[in-house]
C-alpha positions, 0 to 999 in steps of 0.5 A: 792797905798799910800806912806806907802805901797810903802815904805813897798814894797821898804824895801822888795826890799832892803832886797832881793837885799842885799841877792842877792848881799852878797850871790852871784850866789848861794843865792837860795841855802841858806834856810834862803833866802826862808824866805825873799822870802816868806815874799816878797810874803805874804807881798809884791806881795799879797798886790799889787794884793789886791790893785785892788778893784775887788781882794781885795773885795773878801778877807774874811780876810779883813772884818772890817779891815781899810786900814790904819791899813793894810798899817801900818802892812805892813810897820811894817812887812817889816821893821822887815824882813829887819832888820831880813835880815841885822842881818842874813847877819851880820853872814857872811853866804856867807863864808860857803862852801855848796858843798859836797865832794865825800867822804862825799857823800859816807857816806851819801849814806851809812847812809841814806838807802832809803829802811828803810826810805821808810819802815818807811814812809809806816805806817805813810802813811797808818795811814794818808789815814785811817784818823788817821794820818797826816791831819786827825782829827785836834787836838787843843793845850791842848788836847790829840791825838792818838800816830799814829796821833802824829807820822804821823803829826810829821814825815810824811812830813820830812821822805817822802823827806828824802826817796826821796833824799836818793833814788836819791842819790843812783840811780841818778838824772835821776830819779828826775821827777818819784820820784817827781811825786810819792812824790807829789802823796803821799803828795797830797793824804793827802789833803794839797797843802803846803806839796807838795810844801815844799817837792819839794823845799826841795828836789831840795835844798838838791840835789843842795847842795850835788850832782847836781841841777835838769836841767832846763827841770826837773825844768820846769816839777816841775812847771807843776807838782806843778800846776797840783797838786794844781789844783787837790786839789782845784777842789777836795775841791770844790766838797767834801770840806776836809771831804774826807781827815778826814776819812778812805777813803784809797789811791785809793779812794783819788787818784781817787778823785784827778783825778776827781777834776782835770778833773772837774776843767779843764772841767769847766774852763773859762779863763775870770771868773775862771782865775780872781777868781783864782787870787783873791783866790790866793792873799787872800791865801797868804795875810800875813798882815791882822792878824797883821792889825786886831790886830793893829786896836784892839790896837788902840781902847784901847785893851791892849797888851798881856803879852810878857811872852807868846812869850817865852812860845809859843816856848815851844810847841817844847818840846815833851810831854813825856819830859814835862808831863804837856804840854797839861795843858797850852792850848792856851798859846802854841797857840799864834795866837788863844790866840790873836784871843780870846783876841782881838776879831778877827773872828775865821778864818784861818788867816796867822799870818806869822813869823813877824806878829805872835807876834804883839799882844805881843810885841811893835814895837821896841821890835818886831824889836829887836826880829826879829833881834835876830831870824835873827842872830840865823838863820845865825849862825845855817845855817853856822853850818849846811852847814859847813860839809856834813854829814848824820845828817846835810843833814836830818837837812837841809831838816827840815830847808827848811820845817821850812822856808816854814812854814813861814806863820804859825809863829815861833812855827810851824817852830820849830816843823818842825826842831824838827821832823828833829832833832829827825830823825837826832839823830837816824841817828847819833846813827846808824852811831856811832853803825856802826863805833863801830862795824867796829872798833871792828871787825877791832881790832879782825882781827888785834888780830887774825893776831898777834896770827897767826904770833906768832904761825907761828914763834913758829912753825918755831922755833921748826922745826929749832931746 
């Protein structure tokens, strides 16, 4: 471990310490904190593990990338995330009151009915298990996709956690573990590990900010459940790859396959060989430096940077296709990672660009640092507005914000897509609230008018009798 890598790790430690010091005891209840913690995992812990030769040699993303560029990329990203954290703290997020009042909670319970939310999840789940929804056939930017697949990929993950949250809000936190098991099972049947973790963390944070956080015993159950789910999906992929999840296999077949994957994994587990292989696989799975390092290596050989205008254009992926009819004509311009892979001659593999590393091929170091500072300010202002009041729409947006933060590995465009999904649901919830308020006001006015007419008629009758 050299001086550059040690300096990069020190910068990450400073960022975490600043967050803990400024935000206080409830620092983990802020969605933006998750971004800094994920940065410490993808650009910190993973890099420490990969310095061991036996682990680093098994990382497929590092093939052909010199260690000096890996160190430089780690330092650049760590400096960028420290500046991101400082800019976020400049917005004074610690002044936000994150506790929901009892009257606000009653409004949330009334607006977020778990029954219609669950009903909205059912068709998306059916499409997914038929291979025509979330994690079905992969559609690249620039090509059309079926409406059902579009809806499932957009709303499935967000709706699941909102439905689970609304049920717990109505029935009580004692149902937390059964609800989390059901939620994890529904998501695991889609064949991806990340959504299971994303929705679990989102559910915990939403409960912590509005009612009460899960107990220590329940949190222990969360950890055990997450590990079980990850091992089941890992074992299943070792047997069937991803083919089972891209076809019409049905829910029962997928659950049986997950159980079989877990059984096979545990039966063939060897503490010495399998344990070390899992550590190496895990370190490679969260290596968020190699993408930026490969680009820096290509730049050093004379390859020019891509135009910075692609940065702004890549964010337009959040614009819905019905609003922007020519969106699909832009192709890789809306997919910056693929654009960089093609232009810089990187191997076309599943890199993890991460939030700070995605635009290394477009922006020089000073501009990248300035860009991350600007994003930190926006995150701070957005979080302060989000946590200022406890309303149904803001609770939905909170779930989307947590899922967006957990999309750190895929970069800013994917984070915006998660926010867009929650924003659409929040808009629907807000419209329902307004319609209910309007109907209540109208019925109240009708009752008042009817009462006044009754009083006038009674006075008139009394006058006639007395005369």
